[in-house]
Every structure is written in structure tokens, then in C-alpha cells.
N, C-alpha and C positions, 0 to 999 in steps of 0.2 A: 084244776089242772092236775093230772096224775104226777106222782113223784116216781122218778126212775133211779135205779141204782147207778153208781158211777161205772163207766165202761172200764174194763181192765186195760191198763196202759202197757202191759207187757204180754205179748202173745208169741207163741212159738209153734211152728209147723215142722214138718219133716226137714225142710231145707232152709227155712227162713226164721228170722227173729224180728219182731216188730216191737219197738221200745220207745220210751220218751225221747224227745229231742234233746240234744246237747249243743252248746255253742260250737263245739268242734265239728258239727255237721255242716256249718255254714259254707265252707268251700265246696263241698260236694253238692249241697242244695243249690248253690249259685250256678254250678255247672249244669245241673239238671234243668233248672229253669231257663238257662241260656240255650239249651238244646231246642227249645221251642222255636227259636229263630226270630222272635218278635223284637227283642232288644237285648242288650247286654245286662244281665242281672249281676250286680256287684256282690262281693262277699259281705260288705257292710249292709247292703239291702237284704241279703239272706239272713244275716244276724237279726235284723229288725223283724223280719217275717217270722223267724223262729220265736223271738220274744212274744210276738203277737199270738202265735199258735199256742204257746205255753200259757199265756194269760187267758186265752179263749177256753182252753181245756180246764183251767181252774174255775172259770165261771160257769161252764156248761156241763162238765162231767163227761163230755165226749172228746175224742182226740183224733187228729191226723197224725199217724206215727211213721217214723222213718223205717224203711225195710233194709235189713242187711242179710246177706247170705250167711248161713250158719257156718259152713266150712271155711269160706274165704274171708268172712268178717267184713266184707266191703259193703258200702252204702250203694243200693241200686235204685232207690226211689222212695215213695211214700204210699200209704194206704190208710184209710180211716173214715171217720164220720165227721161231717161238717154240716152247718146249717145251710150254707149255699143258697139255692133257690127254694128251699123247703123250710122246715121248722124244727125246733128242738125236739118236739114230740115225735116227728117223723123225719129224721135227718136224712141227708144224702150220703151215699158211699162215694168216696173219691179215691182215685189212685193215678199215679204217674210213675213210669220207670224210665231209666236211661235206655236209649235205643239198643245198646249192647245187651240189655237184659230182656228184650222182646222175644216172643216166640219160644219161650222156655217154660211156660206155665206158671211163672212167678206171680203175675197179676191175679190169676185165678186162685192160686194157693193163698196169697195174702188176703184177698177179698173174702174168700171163704172163712178165714179166721175172724175177720172183722164182722161178717154177718153173724157168726156165732157169738161174738162179744156183744153185738147190738141186741141180740135176743136175750142175753143174760142180764141186760139192763131192765128188762120188762117191756120194752117197746114192742109194738104190734106190726109196724110197717116201716120199710125203708124206701127211699127214692134214689134214682140216679138220673142225671141229665147228661146226654152225650150228643155231640154233633153227628148228624146223619152220615157224614163222610167217614166217621171213625169206626169202620167195620171191625177191626180187632177188638176194640173196647166193647162194642155191642156183642161180640161173640163171648167175651168173658162174662158179661152180665147174663146172657142166655144160659150159660153153663151153671150159673148160680140161681137159676129159676126166677130171674126178673122177667116181667112181662111188660110189653109196651102199653102205655096208658094213653098218651096223646103226643102231638107234635106242637111246637111253637116256632115262630120265626123271630130270630134275634139279629142284632147287627152283624154277627159273624156267620149267619146262615141258619139253616133249619136245625132244630134241636129235638131229639127224641126224649120223652119223659118215660121212665120205666119205674115199676114199683115191684116190691116183693113183700109178701106177708111173712111175718115171723111167727114161729111156733109159740 
């Protein structure tokens, strides 16, 4: 198995800062997860999720990072690499933003920085899995040169598997 460099845990773009999680992110993270409408995500549950993310980062060398806007300093979501449905050698890129942050190019900007960080680890390929209903997320991935690989059917519906070769 190849050895990969650790992913950078602090990324900056023109408008965004992606950085490690802090316990103080728990209330915002809870609100973001609650926006999904599936169930109420408590702050305590968010704290536990953050602890799990930090432990996972320590073990894998890849990270899902909070996104904050540079000028405003506010938490707007997360973006990073996860094992998800894939592997540590070929991780998935994942992102989620508050609805108020949609349609402003933030997801594309953050994901572009994460793709660069993934390439810097020495990895050769990334995956992403997205529900076929999620046209905005599919557009973000197309802008980042991800290409459709295959479809799968899961309990929540049809999922598109996309991949991107890294330089």
C-alpha cells in the first residue's frame, strides 16, 4: 500500500478559510445538519461528531474541514476528504453548506482547494457520490472536472458515482 502525505488542514482561498474543527463549531454544525430536515441534530451530538472527525483525521491523514468566509468570519459549512463509500487510497470529496450560502460559488471554491490538497498528498484519484436529484452538487463536481463513472441504487434513491484523476 502506498504511503501518502498528510493532507493540509488549513486551506485558504480568495473568499474562504478551511481549518480544523473546534468544539466552538458545534452549535453551527448542529444547525447545518438540522437543515437537512431529517431530524433535530443536537449540539451535544454535533460535539460528538466533531470529536469523531478529529479522531478520524488523526488516524487517516485526511480531513473534513469547516468552511468560514474570510471577511465575515462565519461558519457556512464543511468540505474535505472522507473515506465514505470509497477508500483511504481513493477518498471521496464531500461538502455541505447552509442554504443561505448556496448559489454563491462557495462550494466550488472550497472543493477546488480540497482537490489541490488531495493532489498534494500524492493520491491519484478522488471519488464523489451524489444523489441524482442533487443537480447543484453535480454542477459543482462537473466544474471541477469530475466525470460520471456509474450509478447505484441505495435506500434513499439513485446515486451517481463520479471520479477525478489527480495530477
